[in-house]
DOVO-626678 format. One record per atom (N, C-alpha, C, O): residue number from 1; atom name; x, y, z; residue in one letter. Coordinates in steps of 0.1 Angstrom, whole numbers. Layout:
REC,NUM,CA,X,Y,Z,A
...
END
This chain:
REC,1,N,8,-8,0,M
REC,1,CA,4,-4,-2,M
REC,1,C,8,11,-2,M
REC,1,O,15,11,8,M
REC,2,N,8,22,-7,V
REC,2,CA,18,33,-7,V
REC,2,C,5,40,-6,V
REC,2,O,-6,41,-11,V
REC,3,N,14,45,8,E
REC,3,CA,8,65,14,E
REC,3,C,8,76,5,E
REC,3,O,16,77,-4,E
REC,4,N,-2,83,7,R
REC,4,CA,-5,97,4,R
REC,4,C,4,107,9,R
REC,4,O,2,113,20,R
REC,5,N,21,109,-2,G
REC,5,CA,26,119,-2,G
REC,5,C,39,118,-5,G
REC,5,O,48,127,-5,G
REC,6,N,39,102,-9,T
REC,6,CA,55,95,-7,T
REC,6,C,57,95,-19,T
REC,6,O,63,84,-21,T
REC,7,N,56,103,-34,A
REC,7,CA,60,108,-43,A
REC,7,C,67,125,-42,A
REC,7,O,77,131,-48,A
REC,8,N,55,128,-32,T
REC,8,CA,71,145,-31,T
REC,8,C,75,142,-21,T
REC,8,O,77,152,-14,T
REC,9,N,78,131,-15,I
REC,9,CA,94,128,-5,I
REC,9,C,98,128,-14,I
REC,9,O,104,138,-16,I
REC,10,N,98,117,-26,V
REC,10,CA,109,110,-35,V
REC,10,C,115,119,-49,V
REC,10,O,124,115,-56,V
REC,11,N,107,135,-52,M
REC,11,CA,108,138,-58,M
REC,11,C,115,147,-52,M
REC,11,O,124,151,-60,M
REC,12,N,117,158,-36,L
REC,12,CA,119,163,-34,L
REC,12,C,136,161,-31,L
REC,12,O,145,169,-32,L
REC,13,N,136,142,-24,A
REC,13,CA,154,133,-24,A
REC,13,C,153,137,-45,A
REC,13,O,161,146,-44,A
REC,14,N,152,137,-53,V
REC,14,CA,150,135,-62,V
REC,14,C,161,153,-66,V
REC,14,O,173,150,-69,V
REC,15,N,159,160,-66,V
REC,15,CA,156,173,-64,V
REC,15,C,168,180,-59,V
REC,15,O,174,188,-66,V
REC,16,N,174,176,-42,V
REC,16,CA,181,180,-32,V
REC,16,C,192,170,-40,V
REC,16,O,203,175,-40,V
REC,17,N,190,160,-47,L
REC,17,CA,203,146,-52,L
REC,17,C,206,160,-61,L
REC,17,O,212,168,-54,L
REC,18,N,203,164,-72,G
REC,18,CA,204,172,-80,G
REC,18,C,214,183,-74,G
REC,18,O,227,184,-75,G
REC,19,N,205,189,-68,L
REC,19,CA,213,204,-68,L
REC,19,C,228,202,-61,L
REC,19,O,236,211,-63,L
REC,20,N,231,187,-50,A
REC,20,CA,239,186,-50,A
REC,20,C,250,182,-61,A
REC,20,O,262,186,-61,A
REC,21,N,247,174,-71,L
REC,21,CA,257,172,-77,L
REC,21,C,259,187,-87,L
REC,21,O,269,190,-95,L
REC,22,N,248,194,-85,C
REC,22,CA,248,208,-101,C
REC,22,C,269,216,-91,C
REC,22,O,279,219,-97,C
REC,23,N,264,215,-77,L
REC,23,CA,271,218,-71,L
REC,23,C,285,217,-74,L
REC,23,O,291,227,-78,L
REC,24,N,292,202,-72,A
REC,24,CA,303,192,-71,A
REC,24,C,306,197,-84,A
REC,24,O,317,202,-87,A
REC,25,N,297,195,-89,V
REC,25,CA,302,198,-113,V
REC,25,C,311,211,-114,V
REC,25,O,322,213,-118,V
REC,26,N,293,223,-104,T
REC,26,CA,304,235,-107,T
REC,26,C,322,237,-101,T
REC,26,O,331,242,-107,T
REC,27,N,323,232,-85,R
REC,27,CA,330,229,-82,R
REC,27,C,342,227,-91,R
REC,27,O,348,237,-96,R
REC,28,N,345,217,-91,A
REC,28,CA,351,213,-102,A
REC,28,C,352,224,-110,A
REC,28,O,363,229,-109,A
REC,29,N,346,228,-114,G
REC,29,CA,348,231,-133,G
REC,29,C,359,243,-125,G
REC,29,O,368,249,-132,G
REC,30,N,359,245,-115,V
REC,30,CA,359,267,-103,V
REC,30,C,373,257,-106,V
REC,30,O,381,258,-116,V
REC,31,N,374,249,-98,A
REC,31,CA,392,238,-101,A
REC,31,C,393,243,-108,A
REC,31,O,395,255,-106,A
REC,32,N,392,236,-123,A
REC,32,CA,403,233,-135,A
REC,32,C,403,254,-142,A
REC,32,O,414,259,-145,A
REC,33,N,395,258,-143,I
REC,33,CA,391,272,-145,I
REC,33,C,404,282,-134,I
REC,33,O,406,293,-137,I
REC,34,N,408,278,-127,A
REC,34,CA,419,283,-116,A
REC,34,C,435,275,-119,A
REC,34,O,444,282,-123,A
REC,35,N,435,264,-118,G
REC,35,CA,446,255,-120,G
REC,35,C,449,259,-136,G
REC,35,O,461,260,-138,G
REC,36,N,441,261,-146,V
REC,36,CA,449,266,-167,V
REC,36,C,449,278,-158,V
REC,36,O,458,274,-151,V
REC,37,N,446,292,-151,R
REC,37,CA,443,299,-157,R
REC,37,C,461,300,-146,R
REC,37,O,468,310,-149,R
REC,38,N,466,293,-138,A
REC,38,CA,477,293,-132,A
REC,38,C,488,289,-138,A
REC,38,O,500,291,-134,A
REC,39,N,484,280,-152,E
REC,39,CA,491,278,-159,E
REC,39,C,492,281,-169,E
REC,39,O,494,273,-178,E
REC,40,N,491,295,-169,T
REC,40,CA,489,299,-178,T
REC,40,C,495,309,-177,T
REC,40,O,503,311,-187,T
REC,41,N,496,320,-166,A
REC,41,CA,503,328,-152,A
REC,41,C,519,332,-153,A
REC,41,O,527,340,-156,A
REC,42,N,518,311,-145,A
REC,42,CA,536,306,-149,A
REC,42,C,542,305,-162,A
REC,42,O,554,308,-164,A
REC,43,N,534,302,-170,D
REC,43,CA,537,302,-183,D
REC,43,C,543,319,-186,D
REC,43,O,555,322,-183,D
REC,44,N,534,329,-192,A
REC,44,CA,542,340,-195,A
REC,44,C,553,352,-183,A
REC,44,O,556,364,-185,A
REC,45,N,556,345,-171,A
REC,45,CA,561,347,-161,A
REC,45,C,572,344,-163,A
REC,45,O,580,353,-163,A
REC,46,N,576,333,-166,A
REC,46,CA,586,327,-171,A
REC,46,C,589,329,-180,A
REC,46,O,602,328,-180,A
REC,47,N,583,331,-195,L
REC,47,CA,588,342,-204,L
REC,47,C,595,354,-206,L
REC,47,O,604,358,-213,L
REC,48,N,585,358,-194,A
REC,48,CA,591,376,-193,A
REC,48,C,608,373,-186,A
REC,48,O,619,378,-188,A
REC,49,N,602,363,-176,A
REC,49,CA,620,366,-166,A
REC,49,C,626,361,-182,A
REC,49,O,632,369,-189,A
REC,50,N,621,343,-186,A
REC,50,CA,637,343,-196,A
REC,50,C,639,358,-205,A
REC,50,O,650,361,-209,A
REC,51,N,625,367,-207,D
REC,51,CA,634,374,-215,D
REC,51,C,643,385,-215,D
REC,51,O,650,391,-223,D
REC,52,N,639,387,-197,M
REC,52,CA,648,396,-192,M
REC,52,C,664,390,-191,M
REC,52,O,674,397,-190,M
REC,53,N,665,375,-191,L
REC,53,CA,681,377,-190,L
REC,53,C,682,377,-205,L
REC,53,O,692,384,-208,L
REC,54,N,676,373,-214,A
REC,54,CA,680,369,-223,A
REC,54,C,690,383,-233,A
REC,54,O,700,382,-240,A
REC,55,N,684,392,-228,L
REC,55,CA,682,411,-227,L
REC,55,C,696,407,-219,L
REC,55,O,704,414,-226,L
REC,56,N,703,402,-211,G
REC,56,CA,714,405,-207,G
REC,56,C,710,406,-190,G
REC,56,O,716,400,-182,G
REC,57,N,698,418,-187,R
REC,57,CA,694,422,-177,R
REC,57,C,696,416,-161,R
REC,57,O,693,421,-150,R
REC,58,N,701,407,-162,G
REC,58,CA,702,398,-149,G
REC,58,C,691,393,-143,G
REC,58,O,680,393,-148,G
REC,59,N,695,388,-130,P
REC,59,CA,683,378,-124,P
REC,59,C,677,386,-120,P
REC,59,O,665,383,-121,P
REC,60,N,680,399,-115,D
REC,60,CA,669,409,-102,D
REC,60,C,658,413,-114,D
REC,60,O,646,410,-112,D
REC,61,N,661,421,-128,A
REC,61,CA,651,423,-134,A
REC,61,C,642,412,-143,A
REC,61,O,634,415,-151,A
REC,62,N,646,399,-139,A
REC,62,CA,631,384,-147,A
REC,62,C,631,384,-136,A
REC,62,O,637,395,-137,A
REC,63,N,630,383,-126,R
REC,63,CA,622,385,-108,R
REC,63,C,616,395,-116,R
REC,63,O,608,394,-126,R
REC,64,N,618,405,-111,S
REC,64,CA,605,412,-115,S
REC,64,C,599,420,-122,S
REC,64,O,592,430,-119,S
REC,65,N,607,412,-136,A
REC,65,CA,595,408,-147,A
REC,65,C,585,396,-148,A
REC,65,O,576,394,-156,A
REC,66,N,587,391,-142,A
REC,66,CA,574,375,-140,A
REC,66,C,567,388,-129,A
REC,66,O,559,397,-132,A
REC,67,N,574,385,-118,A
REC,67,CA,564,388,-107,A
REC,67,C,549,399,-114,A
REC,67,O,537,399,-113,A
REC,68,N,556,405,-120,Q
REC,68,CA,547,418,-128,Q
REC,68,C,539,413,-141,Q
REC,68,O,531,419,-148,Q
REC,69,N,545,395,-144,T
REC,69,CA,534,389,-154,T
REC,69,C,530,380,-145,T
REC,69,O,524,370,-146,T
REC,70,N,534,384,-138,A
REC,70,CA,519,371,-130,A
REC,70,C,512,385,-127,A
REC,70,O,503,388,-135,A
REC,71,N,514,392,-120,R
REC,71,CA,500,396,-114,R
REC,71,C,496,404,-129,R
REC,71,O,486,398,-132,R
REC,72,N,498,411,-136,A
REC,72,CA,490,412,-148,A
REC,72,C,485,402,-149,A
REC,72,O,475,407,-154,A
REC,73,N,482,387,-148,N
REC,73,CA,474,374,-149,N
REC,73,C,470,374,-135,N
REC,73,O,458,376,-135,N
REC,74,N,472,374,-129,G
REC,74,CA,458,373,-112,G
REC,74,C,463,365,-105,G
REC,74,O,457,359,-96,G
REC,75,N,479,364,-110,A
REC,75,CA,483,362,-97,A
REC,75,C,491,363,-91,A
REC,75,O,495,375,-89,A
REC,76,N,497,355,-87,S
REC,76,CA,513,360,-76,S
REC,76,C,522,353,-78,S
REC,76,O,519,343,-85,S
REC,77,N,539,358,-71,L
REC,77,CA,546,350,-76,L
REC,77,C,557,341,-62,L
REC,77,O,567,348,-59,L
REC,78,N,556,333,-58,T
REC,78,CA,560,333,-50,T
REC,78,C,572,324,-51,T
REC,78,O,577,321,-41,T
REC,79,N,578,319,-62,G
REC,79,CA,595,312,-68,G
REC,79,C,601,319,-73,G
REC,79,O,608,325,-65,G
REC,80,N,603,320,-81,C
REC,80,CA,616,322,-89,C
REC,80,C,630,324,-87,C
REC,80,O,635,331,-78,C
REC,81,N,637,315,-96,E
REC,81,CA,647,311,-102,E
REC,81,C,653,310,-113,E
REC,81,O,652,303,-123,E
REC,82,N,665,324,-110,C
REC,82,CA,669,325,-126,C
REC,82,C,680,323,-126,C
REC,82,O,686,331,-118,C
REC,83,N,688,313,-134,S
REC,83,CA,703,305,-128,S
REC,83,C,708,304,-148,S
REC,83,O,699,300,-156,S
REC,84,N,722,310,-154,G
REC,84,CA,722,310,-162,G
REC,84,C,709,307,-175,G
REC,84,O,705,318,-179,G
REC,85,N,706,301,-179,P
REC,85,CA,701,301,-195,P
REC,85,C,687,301,-189,P
REC,85,O,679,309,-194,P
REC,86,N,683,294,-179,F
REC,86,CA,673,291,-171,F
REC,86,C,663,301,-162,F
REC,86,O,667,312,-158,F
REC,87,N,648,297,-159,A
REC,87,CA,639,309,-155,A
REC,87,C,631,307,-149,A
REC,87,O,625,317,-145,A
REC,88,N,628,297,-145,T
REC,88,CA,618,289,-132,T
REC,88,C,613,294,-121,T
REC,88,O,618,297,-110,T
REC,89,N,601,295,-126,V
REC,89,CA,588,304,-117,V
REC,89,C,575,290,-116,V
REC,89,O,569,282,-124,V
REC,90,N,573,297,-98,H
REC,90,CA,565,293,-89,H
REC,90,C,553,301,-89,H
REC,90,O,557,308,-99,H
REC,91,N,545,305,-87,V
REC,91,CA,524,309,-95,V
REC,91,C,516,307,-84,V
REC,91,O,518,297,-77,V
REC,92,N,509,315,-80,R
REC,92,CA,501,309,-66,R
REC,92,C,484,317,-75,R
REC,92,O,485,329,-79,R
REC,93,N,476,313,-77,I
REC,93,CA,464,316,-80,I
REC,93,C,447,318,-69,I
REC,93,O,438,313,-75,I
REC,94,N,443,322,-62,V
REC,94,CA,437,323,-49,V
REC,94,C,419,319,-50,V
REC,94,O,410,326,-56,V
REC,95,N,418,313,-47,V
REC,95,CA,400,310,-57,V
REC,95,C,399,310,-45,V
REC,95,O,406,303,-38,V
REC,96,N,385,322,-34,P
REC,96,CA,379,329,-30,P
REC,96,C,372,312,-29,P
REC,96,O,374,302,-23,P
REC,97,N,362,317,-42,A
REC,97,CA,351,307,-39,A
REC,97,C,349,289,-39,A
REC,97,O,339,283,-41,A
REC,98,N,365,282,-34,L
REC,98,CA,366,274,-29,L
REC,98,C,370,280,-21,L
REC,98,O,359,285,-19,L
REC,99,N,379,288,-10,D
REC,99,CA,390,288,-3,D
REC,99,C,402,286,-4,D
REC,99,O,409,289,6,D
REC,100,N,409,280,-16,A
REC,100,CA,419,272,-19,A
REC,100,C,428,280,-26,A
REC,100,O,432,290,-20,A
REC,101,N,432,278,-38,S
REC,101,CA,438,283,-40,S
REC,101,C,447,270,-50,S
REC,101,O,446,258,-47,S
REC,102,N,458,275,-63,A
REC,102,CA,451,267,-76,A
REC,102,C,469,272,-74,A
REC,102,O,474,283,-70,A
REC,103,N,477,260,-77,H
REC,103,CA,494,263,-84,H
REC,103,C,503,266,-87,H
REC,103,O,510,270,-78,H
REC,104,N,508,266,-97,S
REC,104,CA,515,261,-110,S
REC,104,C,531,264,-111,S
REC,104,O,535,275,-107,S
REC,105,N,538,258,-114,T
REC,105,CA,554,263,-125,T
REC,105,C,558,262,-137,T
REC,105,O,555,252,-144,T
REC,106,N,565,273,-140,S
REC,106,CA,571,269,-159,S
REC,106,C,579,271,-153,S
REC,106,O,580,271,-141,S
REC,107,N,591,272,-164,R
REC,107,CA,607,271,-171,R
REC,107,C,608,271,-185,R
REC,107,O,604,263,-194,R
REC,108,N,614,279,-184,A
REC,108,CA,615,288,-198,A
REC,108,C,629,290,-199,A
REC,108,O,636,294,-189,A
REC,109,N,637,287,-214,E
REC,109,CA,654,284,-211,E
REC,109,C,659,296,-227,E
REC,109,O,653,301,-236,E
REC,110,N,666,296,-225,V
REC,110,CA,674,313,-229,V
REC,110,C,676,301,-240,V
REC,110,O,676,289,-238,V
REC,111,N,678,307,-252,R
REC,111,CA,692,293,-263,R
REC,111,C,684,308,-274,R
REC,111,O,674,313,-280,R
REC,112,N,705,311,-270,L
REC,112,CA,705,326,-282,L
REC,112,C,716,316,-288,L
REC,112,O,723,308,-283,L
REC,113,N,713,322,-303,S
REC,113,CA,721,314,-318,S
REC,113,C,723,329,-327,S
REC,113,O,717,340,-329,S
REC,114,N,736,320,-331,A
REC,114,CA,744,331,-340,A
REC,114,C,728,337,-350,A
REC,114,O,717,331,-350,A
REC,115,N,731,347,-357,S
REC,115,CA,724,354,-358,S
REC,115,C,735,350,-377,S
REC,115,O,747,346,-377,S
REC,116,N,728,351,-386,R
REC,116,CA,731,348,-405,R
REC,116,C,735,354,-404,R
REC,116,O,742,358,-414,R
END
């Protein structure tokens, strides 16, 4: 024997489950986007640092360029190692919606070739 109102409770459970699933998918999407933004910021910062090294401006100018480029991409520079022809940068993007942050590391190499 089916009681009156059972269908309402089942539908309410289905709606709640659907909302929970939507929230989980949204959080996963926000996290994925933050990760890609961190990777983009790290790549750009590493290239900016390598550019300064290629121009012979030194590690301090490379760090400054990396920090400025990271900020322009919504990230903060958490580390920058510029030695020889290599620039390795670490960036962080805060994701307030998740109360978390995304991190990424990128490395660029300066290859100077003789002009023809």
